[in-house]
C-alpha positions as CSV (number, residue, x, y, z in Angstrom):
1,M,94.3,75.1,26.6
2,K,96.1,74.9,23.3
3,I,99.3,73.0,23.2
4,R,101.9,73.6,20.5
5,A,103.9,70.5,20.8
6,Q,106.6,69.3,18.5
7,F,107.1,65.6,18.0
8,L,110.4,64.0,17.5
9,A,110.5,60.6,15.7
10,K,112.9,57.7,15.9
11,D,112.7,55.0,13.3
12,G,109.6,56.6,11.8
13,K,107.7,56.5,15.1
14,K,106.9,59.4,17.4
15,Q,109.2,59.0,20.5
16,F,109.4,62.4,22.2
17,V,107.5,65.6,22.6
18,V,109.0,69.1,22.9
19,L,106.9,71.7,24.8
20,S,107.6,75.3,25.8
21,Y,108.3,75.6,29.5
22,E,105.1,77.5,30.1
23,E,103.0,74.7,28.5
24,F,104.8,72.1,30.5
25,V,104.1,74.0,33.8
26,A,100.4,74.4,32.8
27,L,100.1,70.7,32.0
28,Q,101.7,69.8,35.4
29,R,99.2,72.0,37.2
30,R,96.3,70.5,35.3
31,L,97.5,67.0,36.0
32,A,97.9,67.9,39.7
33,D,94.4,69.3,39.8
34,A,93.0,66.1,38.1
35,E,94.9,63.9,40.6
36,D,93.4,66.0,43.5
37,L,90.0,65.6,42.1
38,L,90.3,61.8,41.8
39,E,91.6,61.7,45.5
40,L,88.6,63.8,46.6
41,R,86.2,61.5,44.8
42,K,87.8,58.4,46.4
43,A,87.6,60.1,49.8
44,K,83.9,61.0,49.3
45,K,83.2,57.5,48.2
46,R,84.9,56.1,51.3
47,E,82.9,58.4,53.6
48,G,79.6,57.3,52.0
49,K,76.7,59.0,53.6
50,K,78.4,60.2,56.7
51,K,77.2,63.5,57.9
52,S,79.6,66.4,57.2
53,I,80.2,69.4,59.4
54,P,79.9,72.9,58.0
55,L,83.1,75.0,58.0
56,A,81.5,77.7,60.1
57,E,80.6,75.1,62.8
58,V,84.2,73.8,62.8
59,K,85.6,77.3,63.2
60,K,83.2,78.0,66.1
61,K,84.3,74.8,67.9
62,L,88.0,75.7,67.3
63,E,87.5,79.2,68.7
64,G,86.3,77.8,72.0
65,R,89.6,76.0,72.6
Protein backbone atom coordinates (compact mmCIF):
# COMPACT_ATOMS: atom_id res chain seq x y z
CA MET A 1 0.00 0.00 0.00
CA LYS A 2 1.47 3.30 -1.04
CA ILE A 3 0.47 6.32 1.01
CA ARG A 4 0.77 9.78 -0.44
CA ALA A 5 0.69 11.79 2.77
CA GLN A 6 1.29 15.49 3.11
CA PHE A 7 2.89 16.70 6.31
CA LEU A 8 2.04 19.99 7.92
CA ALA A 9 4.61 21.57 10.18
CA LYS A 10 4.31 23.91 13.11
CA ASP A 11 7.40 25.62 14.48
CA GLY A 12 9.52 23.56 12.09
CA LYS A 13 8.25 20.22 13.41
CA LYS A 14 5.85 17.87 11.67
CA GLN A 15 2.53 18.14 13.49
CA PHE A 16 -0.19 16.87 11.17
CA VAL A 17 -0.72 14.52 8.25
CA VAL A 18 -3.16 15.01 5.39
CA LEU A 19 -4.38 11.89 3.57
CA SER A 20 -6.94 11.29 0.90
CA TYR A 21 -10.17 9.83 2.20
CA GLU A 22 -9.50 6.55 0.38
CA GLU A 23 -6.08 6.21 2.01
CA PHE A 24 -7.56 7.00 5.41
CA VAL A 25 -10.23 4.30 5.02
CA ALA A 26 -7.63 1.79 3.82
CA LEU A 27 -5.44 2.54 6.85
CA GLN A 28 -8.42 2.14 9.18
CA ARG A 29 -9.18 -1.27 7.68
CA ARG A 30 -5.59 -2.41 7.99
CA LEU A 31 -5.44 -1.23 11.58
CA ALA A 32 -8.68 -3.07 12.40
CA ASP A 33 -7.29 -6.23 10.77
CA ALA A 34 -4.07 -5.92 12.79
CA GLU A 35 -6.04 -5.44 16.01
CA ASP A 36 -8.17 -8.49 15.20
CA LEU A 37 -5.03 -10.53 14.59
CA LEU A 38 -3.56 -9.48 17.94
CA GLU A 39 -6.81 -10.43 19.70
CA LEU A 40 -6.81 -13.80 17.94
CA ARG A 41 -3.24 -14.46 19.02
CA LYS A 42 -4.09 -13.54 22.63
CA ALA A 43 -7.12 -15.85 22.57
CA LYS A 44 -5.06 -18.71 21.14
CA LYS A 45 -2.43 -18.17 23.81
CA ARG A 46 -5.10 -18.22 26.54
CA GLU A 47 -6.55 -21.45 25.15
CA GLY A 48 -3.16 -23.12 25.19
CA LYS A 49 -3.30 -26.69 23.95
CA LYS A 50 -7.03 -27.18 24.43
CA LYS A 51 -8.60 -29.36 21.76
CA SER A 52 -10.51 -27.47 19.08
CA ILE A 53 -13.68 -28.66 17.39
CA PRO A 54 -13.85 -28.63 13.57
CA LEU A 55 -16.52 -26.38 12.08
CA ALA A 56 -18.20 -29.29 10.31
CA GLU A 57 -18.65 -31.05 13.66
CA VAL A 58 -20.14 -27.93 15.26
CA LYS A 59 -22.58 -27.55 12.37
CA LYS A 60 -23.63 -31.19 12.74
CA LYS A 61 -24.29 -30.70 16.45
CA LEU A 62 -26.30 -27.56 15.82
CA GLU A 63 -28.42 -29.24 13.14
CA GLY A 64 -29.52 -31.83 15.69
CA ARG A 65 -31.12 -29.18 17.90
